[in-house]
N, CA, C and O atoms as CSV, one atom per row, in Angstrom:
chain,resi,resn,atom,element,x,y,z
A,1,UNK,N,N,-2.520,-82.602,-60.912
A,1,UNK,CA,C,-1.885,-82.358,-59.389
A,1,UNK,C,C,-0.717,-81.053,-60.062
A,1,UNK,O,O,-0.674,-79.969,-59.481
A,2,UNK,N,N,-0.002,-81.261,-61.061
A,2,UNK,CA,C,0.601,-79.764,-61.454
A,2,UNK,C,C,-0.593,-78.947,-61.766
A,2,UNK,O,O,-0.891,-78.396,-60.706
A,3,UNK,N,N,-1.280,-78.655,-62.531
A,3,UNK,CA,C,-2.057,-77.667,-62.601
A,3,UNK,C,C,-2.718,-76.969,-60.716
A,3,UNK,O,O,-3.084,-75.796,-60.638
A,4,UNK,N,N,-2.742,-77.626,-59.813
A,4,UNK,CA,C,-2.744,-77.152,-58.489
A,4,UNK,C,C,-1.467,-76.939,-57.870
A,4,UNK,O,O,-1.432,-75.942,-57.149
A,5,UNK,N,N,-0.336,-77.654,-57.964
A,5,UNK,CA,C,0.968,-76.381,-57.602
A,5,UNK,C,C,1.225,-75.042,-58.825
A,5,UNK,O,O,1.772,-74.016,-58.421
A,6,UNK,N,N,0.918,-75.116,-59.875
A,6,UNK,CA,C,0.768,-73.823,-60.018
A,6,UNK,C,C,-0.015,-72.618,-60.252
A,6,UNK,O,O,0.122,-71.543,-60.836
A,7,UNK,N,N,-1.066,-73.351,-59.426
A,7,UNK,CA,C,-2.555,-72.167,-59.315
A,7,UNK,C,C,-2.200,-72.107,-57.833
A,7,UNK,O,O,-2.738,-71.083,-57.411
A,8,UNK,N,N,-1.377,-72.878,-56.583
A,8,UNK,CA,C,-0.827,-72.387,-55.245
A,8,UNK,C,C,0.040,-71.211,-55.691
A,8,UNK,O,O,-0.195,-70.032,-55.431
A,9,UNK,N,N,1.211,-71.743,-56.490
A,9,UNK,CA,C,2.518,-70.471,-56.797
A,9,UNK,C,C,1.868,-69.017,-57.244
A,9,UNK,O,O,2.404,-67.939,-56.991
A,10,UNK,N,N,0.167,-69.234,-58.209
A,10,UNK,CA,C,0.050,-68.138,-58.955
A,10,UNK,C,C,-0.827,-67.259,-57.836
A,10,UNK,O,O,-0.764,-66.035,-57.724
A,11,UNK,N,N,-1.758,-68.260,-56.937
A,11,UNK,CA,C,-2.152,-67.635,-56.024
A,11,UNK,C,C,-1.214,-66.660,-54.621
A,11,UNK,O,O,-1.696,-65.646,-54.115
A,12,UNK,N,N,-0.015,-67.180,-54.260
A,12,UNK,CA,C,0.507,-66.982,-53.899
A,12,UNK,C,C,1.134,-65.698,-53.717
A,12,UNK,O,O,1.249,-65.030,-52.689
A,13,UNK,N,N,1.745,-65.335,-55.589
A,13,UNK,CA,C,2.649,-64.426,-56.457
A,13,UNK,C,C,1.246,-63.337,-55.726
A,13,UNK,O,O,1.496,-62.424,-54.939
A,14,UNK,N,N,-0.017,-63.645,-56.137
A,14,UNK,CA,C,-0.654,-62.443,-56.470
A,14,UNK,C,C,-1.173,-61.878,-54.579
A,14,UNK,O,O,-1.512,-60.708,-54.397
A,15,UNK,N,N,-1.146,-62.893,-53.388
A,15,UNK,CA,C,-1.128,-62.547,-52.692
A,15,UNK,C,C,0.011,-61.281,-51.666
A,15,UNK,O,O,-0.094,-60.478,-50.739
A,16,UNK,N,N,1.363,-61.994,-52.904
A,16,UNK,CA,C,2.960,-60.937,-51.870
A,16,UNK,C,C,2.501,-59.919,-52.731
A,16,UNK,O,O,2.525,-58.805,-52.207
A,17,UNK,N,N,2.060,-59.961,-53.980
A,17,UNK,CA,C,1.473,-58.431,-54.437
A,17,UNK,C,C,0.463,-57.372,-53.537
A,17,UNK,O,O,0.408,-56.162,-53.316
A,18,UNK,N,N,0.099,-57.963,-53.358
A,18,UNK,CA,C,-1.749,-57.313,-52.659
A,18,UNK,C,C,-0.739,-57.124,-51.254
A,18,UNK,O,O,-1.015,-56.071,-50.679
A,19,UNK,N,N,0.207,-57.796,-50.676
A,19,UNK,CA,C,1.036,-57.401,-49.215
A,19,UNK,C,C,2.189,-56.545,-49.536
A,19,UNK,O,O,2.671,-55.837,-48.652
A,20,UNK,N,N,2.718,-56.553,-50.844
A,20,UNK,CA,C,3.366,-55.431,-50.915
A,20,UNK,C,C,2.847,-53.988,-51.516
A,20,UNK,O,O,3.439,-52.932,-51.740
A,21,UNK,N,N,1.579,-54.380,-51.666
A,21,UNK,CA,C,0.579,-53.017,-52.291
A,21,UNK,C,C,0.423,-52.348,-51.064
A,21,UNK,O,O,0.726,-51.163,-50.923
A,22,UNK,N,N,-0.117,-53.174,-50.018
A,22,UNK,CA,C,-0.860,-52.495,-49.100
A,22,UNK,C,C,0.372,-51.935,-47.758
A,22,UNK,O,O,0.119,-51.476,-46.644
A,23,UNK,N,N,1.682,-52.194,-48.398
A,23,UNK,CA,C,2.666,-51.805,-47.147
A,23,UNK,C,C,2.495,-50.026,-48.053
A,23,UNK,O,O,1.994,-49.040,-47.512
A,24,UNK,N,N,3.054,-50.063,-49.457
A,24,UNK,CA,C,3.026,-48.907,-49.766
A,24,UNK,C,C,1.797,-47.743,-49.417
A,24,UNK,O,O,1.715,-46.691,-48.783
A,25,UNK,N,N,1.167,-48.361,-49.998
A,25,UNK,CA,C,0.115,-47.826,-49.789
A,25,UNK,C,C,-0.129,-47.285,-47.695
A,25,UNK,O,O,-0.892,-46.544,-47.074
A,26,UNK,N,N,0.709,-47.950,-47.444
A,26,UNK,CA,C,0.750,-47.395,-45.724
A,26,UNK,C,C,1.804,-46.728,-45.810
A,26,UNK,O,O,1.774,-45.736,-45.081
A,27,UNK,N,N,3.195,-46.912,-46.688
A,27,UNK,CA,C,3.902,-45.939,-46.771
A,27,UNK,C,C,3.692,-44.489,-47.084
A,27,UNK,O,O,3.986,-43.405,-46.580
A,28,UNK,N,N,3.155,-44.872,-47.972
A,28,UNK,CA,C,2.146,-43.512,-48.495
A,28,UNK,C,C,1.952,-42.606,-48.058
A,28,UNK,O,O,2.633,-41.590,-47.919
A,29,UNK,N,N,0.154,-43.091,-47.550
A,29,UNK,CA,C,-0.456,-42.570,-46.091
A,29,UNK,C,C,0.345,-41.496,-44.983
A,29,UNK,O,O,-0.074,-40.350,-44.823
A,30,UNK,N,N,1.603,-42.050,-44.212
A,30,UNK,CA,C,2.238,-41.746,-43.694
A,30,UNK,C,C,2.970,-40.124,-44.255
A,30,UNK,O,O,2.976,-38.983,-43.794
A,31,UNK,N,N,3.456,-40.699,-45.310
A,31,UNK,CA,C,4.267,-39.316,-46.282
A,31,UNK,C,C,3.325,-38.542,-46.211
A,31,UNK,O,O,3.498,-37.650,-45.381
A,32,UNK,N,N,2.470,-38.518,-46.701
A,32,UNK,CA,C,1.053,-37.761,-46.502
A,32,UNK,C,C,0.358,-36.804,-45.458
A,32,UNK,O,O,-0.284,-35.770,-45.642
A,33,UNK,N,N,0.827,-37.757,-43.829
A,33,UNK,CA,C,0.648,-36.816,-42.837
A,33,UNK,C,C,1.735,-36.723,-42.076
A,33,UNK,O,O,1.732,-36.896,-40.857
A,34,UNK,N,N,2.927,-36.385,-42.906
A,34,UNK,CA,C,4.290,-35.750,-42.309
A,34,UNK,C,C,3.808,-34.541,-42.894
A,34,UNK,O,O,3.381,-33.565,-42.278
A,35,UNK,N,N,3.921,-34.696,-44.274
A,35,UNK,CA,C,3.379,-33.486,-45.036
A,35,UNK,C,C,2.948,-32.668,-44.635
A,35,UNK,O,O,3.346,-31.518,-44.445
A,36,UNK,N,N,1.418,-33.528,-44.319
A,36,UNK,CA,C,0.267,-32.384,-43.791
A,36,UNK,C,C,0.891,-31.359,-42.709
A,36,UNK,O,O,0.765,-30.137,-42.626
A,37,UNK,N,N,1.894,-32.644,-41.590
A,37,UNK,CA,C,2.395,-31.823,-40.575
A,37,UNK,C,C,3.216,-30.653,-41.012
A,37,UNK,O,O,2.806,-29.605,-40.514
A,38,UNK,N,N,3.789,-30.579,-41.445
A,38,UNK,CA,C,5.591,-29.841,-42.739
A,38,UNK,C,C,4.437,-28.390,-42.857
A,38,UNK,O,O,4.499,-27.285,-42.316
A,39,UNK,N,N,3.073,-29.193,-44.134
A,39,UNK,CA,C,2.543,-27.857,-44.357
A,39,UNK,C,C,1.945,-26.472,-44.025
A,39,UNK,O,O,1.752,-25.376,-44.552
A,40,UNK,N,N,1.635,-27.559,-42.093
A,40,UNK,CA,C,0.953,-26.866,-41.002
A,40,UNK,C,C,2.215,-25.548,-40.103
A,40,UNK,O,O,2.288,-24.345,-39.853
A,41,UNK,N,N,2.868,-26.621,-39.948
A,41,UNK,CA,C,3.984,-26.056,-39.360
A,41,UNK,C,C,4.280,-24.777,-40.201
A,41,UNK,O,O,4.223,-23.734,-39.550
A,42,UNK,N,N,4.622,-24.644,-41.684
A,42,UNK,CA,C,5.188,-23.684,-42.744
A,42,UNK,C,C,3.794,-22.919,-42.118
A,42,UNK,O,O,4.063,-21.933,-41.431
A,43,UNK,N,N,2.521,-23.198,-42.243
A,43,UNK,CA,C,1.713,-21.517,-42.331
A,43,UNK,C,C,2.169,-20.703,-41.063
A,43,UNK,O,O,2.569,-19.549,-40.909
A,44,UNK,N,N,1.877,-22.103,-39.948
A,44,UNK,CA,C,1.584,-20.956,-38.860
A,44,UNK,C,C,3.136,-20.120,-38.722
A,44,UNK,O,O,3.044,-18.931,-38.417
A,45,UNK,N,N,4.527,-20.676,-38.928
A,45,UNK,CA,C,5.666,-20.014,-39.449
A,45,UNK,C,C,5.543,-18.730,-40.062
A,45,UNK,O,O,5.969,-17.790,-39.393
A,46,UNK,N,N,5.005,-18.451,-41.302
A,46,UNK,CA,C,4.508,-17.930,-42.052
A,46,UNK,C,C,3.701,-16.637,-41.591
A,46,UNK,O,O,3.818,-15.470,-41.965
A,47,UNK,N,N,2.787,-17.255,-40.600
A,47,UNK,CA,C,1.726,-16.738,-39.818
A,47,UNK,C,C,2.448,-15.012,-39.543
A,47,UNK,O,O,2.448,-13.881,-40.027
A,48,UNK,N,N,3.058,-15.900,-38.308
A,48,UNK,CA,C,3.708,-15.646,-37.006
A,48,UNK,C,C,4.248,-14.670,-37.953
A,48,UNK,O,O,3.415,-13.829,-38.292
A,49,UNK,N,N,5.691,-14.515,-38.604
A,49,UNK,CA,C,6.663,-13.440,-39.690
A,49,UNK,C,C,5.714,-12.764,-39.886
A,49,UNK,O,O,5.673,-11.716,-39.241
A,50,UNK,N,N,4.923,-12.973,-40.545
A,50,UNK,CA,C,3.651,-11.653,-41.453
A,50,UNK,C,C,3.374,-10.606,-40.233
A,50,UNK,O,O,3.569,-9.391,-40.259
A,51,UNK,N,N,2.917,-11.317,-39.263
A,51,UNK,CA,C,2.660,-10.415,-37.662
A,51,UNK,C,C,4.071,-9.434,-37.369
A,51,UNK,O,O,4.304,-8.227,-37.425
A,52,UNK,N,N,4.608,-10.275,-37.137
A,52,UNK,CA,C,5.951,-9.794,-37.096
A,52,UNK,C,C,6.527,-8.531,-37.723
A,52,UNK,O,O,7.009,-7.501,-37.253
A,53,UNK,N,N,6.221,-9.153,-39.412
A,53,UNK,CA,C,6.276,-7.590,-40.407
A,53,UNK,C,C,5.955,-6.770,-40.143
A,53,UNK,O,O,6.620,-5.772,-40.423
A,54,UNK,N,N,4.104,-6.583,-39.070
A,54,UNK,CA,C,3.638,-5.913,-39.369
A,54,UNK,C,C,3.755,-5.200,-38.391
A,54,UNK,O,O,3.515,-4.019,-38.641
A,55,UNK,N,N,4.147,-5.511,-36.905
A,55,UNK,CA,C,4.119,-5.043,-36.150
A,55,UNK,C,C,5.104,-3.609,-36.192
A,55,UNK,O,O,4.898,-2.463,-35.793
A,56,UNK,N,N,6.470,-4.382,-36.993
A,56,UNK,CA,C,7.844,-3.668,-37.609
A,56,UNK,C,C,7.702,-2.894,-38.340
A,56,UNK,O,O,8.627,-2.086,-38.424
A,57,UNK,N,N,6.620,-2.718,-39.168
A,57,UNK,CA,C,6.306,-1.738,-40.148
A,57,UNK,C,C,5.697,-1.072,-39.260
A,57,UNK,O,O,6.021,0.051,-38.871
A,58,UNK,N,N,4.834,-1.683,-38.906
A,58,UNK,CA,C,3.399,0.305,-37.653
A,58,UNK,C,C,4.893,0.742,-36.903
A,58,UNK,O,O,5.324,1.781,-37.402
A,59,UNK,N,N,5.934,0.085,-35.627
A,59,UNK,CA,C,7.003,0.872,-35.241
A,59,UNK,C,C,7.814,1.750,-35.915
A,59,UNK,O,O,8.469,2.709,-35.507
A,60,UNK,N,N,7.655,1.223,-37.135
A,60,UNK,CA,C,8.957,1.840,-38.078
A,60,UNK,C,C,8.231,3.841,-38.599
A,60,UNK,O,O,8.702,4.978,-38.592
A,61,UNK,N,N,6.907,3.186,-38.964
A,61,UNK,CA,C,6.150,4.383,-39.378
A,61,UNK,C,C,6.100,5.563,-38.169
A,61,UNK,O,O,6.498,6.727,-38.224
A,62,UNK,N,N,5.302,4.646,-36.781
A,62,UNK,CA,C,5.122,5.709,-36.023
A,62,UNK,C,C,6.612,6.191,-35.334
A,62,UNK,O,O,6.593,7.259,-34.722
A,63,UNK,N,N,8.065,5.345,-35.424
A,63,UNK,CA,C,8.863,6.327,-35.000
A,63,UNK,C,C,9.460,7.692,-36.382
A,63,UNK,O,O,10.193,8.680,-36.447
A,64,UNK,N,N,8.828,7.122,-36.994
A,64,UNK,CA,C,9.375,7.934,-38.498
A,64,UNK,C,C,8.892,9.551,-38.125
A,64,UNK,O,O,9.521,10.592,-37.933
A,65,UNK,N,N,6.703,9.004,-38.132
A,65,UNK,CA,C,6.708,10.193,-37.701
A,65,UNK,C,C,6.488,10.856,-36.208
A,65,UNK,O,O,5.872,11.914,-36.082
A,66,UNK,N,N,6.953,10.262,-35.274
A,66,UNK,CA,C,7.767,11.184,-33.905
A,66,UNK,C,C,8.905,12.054,-34.592
A,66,UNK,O,O,9.127,13.261,-34.681
A,67,UNK,N,N,9.588,10.773,-35.083
A,67,UNK,CA,C,10.793,11.506,-35.300
A,67,UNK,C,C,10.695,13.289,-35.980
A,67,UNK,O,O,11.317,14.305,-35.672
A,68,UNK,N,N,9.520,12.998,-37.090
A,68,UNK,CA,C,9.804,14.201,-38.110
A,68,UNK,C,C,8.753,15.004,-37.010
A,68,UNK,O,O,9.102,16.184,-37.051
A,69,UNK,N,N,7.727,14.871,-36.141
A,69,UNK,CA,C,7.404,16.089,-35.081
A,69,UNK,C,C,8.531,16.414,-34.222
A,69,UNK,O,O,8.838,17.604,-34.281
A,70,UNK,N,N,9.046,15.892,-33.650
A,70,UNK,CA,C,10.022,16.354,-33.046
A,70,UNK,C,C,10.721,17.735,-33.634
A,70,UNK,O,O,10.701,18.881,-33.185
A,71,UNK,N,N,11.531,17.018,-35.160
A,71,UNK,CA,C,12.296,18.278,-35.048
A,71,UNK,C,C,11.148,19.026,-36.081
A,71,UNK,O,O,11.495,18.332,-37.036
A,72,UNK,N,N,10.254,19.729,-36.560
A,72,UNK,CA,C,9.523,20.509,-37.128
A,72,UNK,C,C,9.139,20.797,-36.312
A,72,UNK,O,O,8.261,21.660,-36.314
């Protein structure tokens, strides 16, 4: 009878570990999903900032050329 009690205790312990591992896996998956969302947001922001920079650079160059032509 003692062996049966020990076996059940061991079985419960193993299932407890499995439950904790599943919880940890779920938590890690949620972290990955949040990380992916953050990366996508940063990529979009980076793209938008690069476009803004390109447009401003073009505007500055056009302005410089305009000023050069008006003074020459």
